[in-house]
N, C-alpha and C positions, 0 to 999 in steps of 0.2 A: 414564565410561570410554570410550575409543575402541575401537569394535568391530572386527570382521574387516575387513581392507582388501584389496579386490580389486586385484591388481597390474595394471600396464599391459599386459603380455603376455596376461594372462587376459581383460582387457577387450577387447583386439583380437580374440582368438579368439571371444569371446561375440558381438561385433559382426558379424564375418564370418559366423558360424554362423547368426545370426538375420536378417541382411539378405539373404543369398543367396536364400532362398525368396520374399521380398518382391520382390526384383529379377526373379526368374523370372516372377512373376505380374503385377507392375505396375512395369515398367522406368521409365516416365516419373516415377512418384512418387519413386523413389529418386534419379533424376537431378535432380529438383527440389531435393533437399537435398544434392547432391554436394559443394558447397563446404563446408557445415557438417560433413558426414561426414568429409571429408578433414582438416579442422582438428581434430575430436575424435579421429580415428584417430591423429593425430600428437602430440596433447597428452598428455604423460606427467605424471600427477598424483602419482606415487610420491614425488616430492621434497617434497610437501606433508605427508606423514605426520609427519615429525619436527617440522614447524612447528606442526601442529595438536595434537599430543599434550599440550603444557603447558596447553591450554585445556580439557582434560577431566580429571575426577578419576580416582583409581585405584580407586574403589569405585562400586557402583551398577550399574544396567542399562547394558550397552554401547550406544553410539550405532551405529546401523546406516546403511549406505549413504553414508558421508561423502564418498568420492570421487565417487559418483554424484550427490549433491546439488550438489557443486561443479561437476561437469560439466553439471548441469541449469542452473545459473546461466550458464555459458558459452553453452550452446545458446539459452537464453532471450534472452541479449544478442545473439547472432548473428541470431536471428529477430525481433529488435526487439519483444519482448513485455515490457512494463514492469510488469505486475501479477502478483504471485506467485499470487494466487487464480485468475486467468484461465489462467495457465500450468499450474497443477496440473489445472485442468479440461481443458485441451488434452491433457495427458498421459493423462488417464483416457479420452479419446475417440480417441486416435491411437497405436496400438501401435508404429508406426515411430519416433515420438519417444521412446517408452519404451526401445526397443532402442538408440537413438542415445545416450542418457545412461547406458545399461548396466544397466537393470533390466527385469524382465519385467512385463507389464501388470498382474499381480496383486500386485506388490510396489512400487508407486509411492510415493515419499516424499511425505508430506502437506505442507500449507501450514505447519503448525507446525514441521516438521522444517527447512524452508527458513529460517524466521525464527530457529530455534534456532541455526543455523550463523552467521547474521548477528550475533546477539546475542553469540555467543562470540568472534567476531573483531572486534567493535566495541571500539575502543581506550579508551573512556571508562570511568572507574571507576563501577560501578553506583550507589554511594551518592551520588556527585557528580551523576550524571545524574538521579537521583530528586529530589535537592534542586533542581536546575536546573528540572526539569519542574514541581515544586511551586511554585517561586518565580514562574513565569509566571502571569499573571492567573488566580488561582483563582476558581472559580465560587462566588459567594455570592448566594443568593436574598435579595431584599429582604423585610423582614418585612411581612406583611400584617396590617392591622388588621381584626379581625372586627367586622362590623356587626350591630347588633340587627335584629330583624325589621322590615321596612318602612322601613329607613333607607338613604339613598343615600350614595354616596361623596362626600366634599367635593370641590369643584372643584380641579383641579391649579393653575390660575393664577387665583386670585381677583382680581376687579376688572379683568380684561383687557377686557371689553366696555365698561366705563366709560371706560377709556383711549381706546379707538377712538371712542367717542361724543364725548369731549372734543376729540380731534384733528379729527374731522369738523366739529364746531361751530366750530372755529378756521379751517376752510377748508383744512386741510392734506390733501394727497393723498400716496399712497405709490408714486409712479412711480420714485423713485430706488432702491427696494428691490424687486426682482422677486418675492421670496417673499411679499410682502404685496400683496394685490389692491387696485387703486384703486377708488374708489367708483363710477366710471363702468363699469368692467368688472364689478363686483359686481352692479350693477343690471341689466346686460344678461344676466347669467347667471340671475338670479332671475326675470326677467319673461318 
């Protein structure tokens, strides 16, 4: 269920009310974010409410701070932060950013809340997406043979040494294939 939606005029008054004391104490800090502040101040997210409502059920716990989470994505993009985890960490350590998205420092939307909004707006059918993800190279562990006590694993390439010996006796060298060491290079390394 889509929870309480803070209207744009309410957000504007919240922003002005909380930014003025910061501006009085640290004017340069607020000026640093002046471009992002003006964009968020003018960004009216009220038109999103009817768009988002069909993506939420009518029962259950109401989703909180949906316009704030959307505004969080906008500010995250403006500040060129591309990791949701790092962004939420930044919000927890900078109260100015919290006020800019419209929340108090003790009511910051978590990482899961951000991903929940992404998942709701993702246009792929969840069943098709799960089938697609499952069809990609599933991890299958190779079966391991258990060895008896004091028993060694069999060689992976049986007879490979004999093949090299036969080639060396025929006088062939391996210069045309760089991944194989020539007999002269081999001798220099060993000696």
